[in-house]
N, C-alpha and C positions, 0 to 999 in steps of 0.2 A: 263718679259717685257723688251725689248730693250730701249739703250739710246734714240733712233729716236723715240719709239714710246711712251717715257715719256715727250718726249721735245713735242710730237707732241699734248701734253694733256695742254700745256701753249700759250696763245694768247698775241698779243700785237698790240691794235689798238688805234691809238691817238684819236678817240672819244668815249673809254671808260676806265674811271680811269685814264684820262689823259695820257694815253698811256703808265702806267705802266704794268709790265709783268703779267697776271692776269693767274687763272685759266680758261680754256677755258670753255663757257658757264655759268660763275660765275663773278662776281664784287668784286672777293677775290686775292688781290695781292700777290703774290711769297711772297713778303719780308713780311707778315703777318703769313703767316703760318711758314717761316724761325723765322721770332721773336718768336713766339707762341713755337716753338721745343727748341728755345735756351734760351728760360727762363724755360724750364720744362716741361711745358706743354704736357701731354703724346698725344699720336697719335690717341685713341680710344676718348679721349676730344675733339681731333679738329673733329675727323670724327662725332660726335655727336651734338658738337655746330655749326658746319657751312653746315651740310649734304653735304660732298664730300665723294670721295670714297679713301682710303688707297694709290692707283696709284694716285691720284691726289698729296697728300702728297708726296708722291716719285719724282714725277714729280717737285713739288717745290726745292725738296734738289738736282736732277739732274742739276736744272736750275741753284741753287746757287753753285754747283763744276764748271757748265761751264762760270759762272762768276767770280770765284774765279781760273779759270787757264787765267784771264786777254786777254781772246775774246770774239768777242760779237758772238752770237748765233742766227741764222736765223730761226725765227719762223714765221706761218703763219699767216697774220691778218685775222682775225675774219671776218665771211661772212657777208654781209648786208643785 
């Protein structure tokens, strides 16, 4: 999956989750997934607990990598 395809799995909507980046179609913050990974939670445990796809976890990693480059990532707002 390309970087662009991964980032398309992330949405930012000021009316959902206080405008924080979330996995598209879920109210799961990117930062939550990154925190879980950083604390040692396995990808499989995250998939089981949050009922998301492995590509969603990889999308969170891709988004975090973009933010670490100190540039903003343009993501589409969720449809209303």
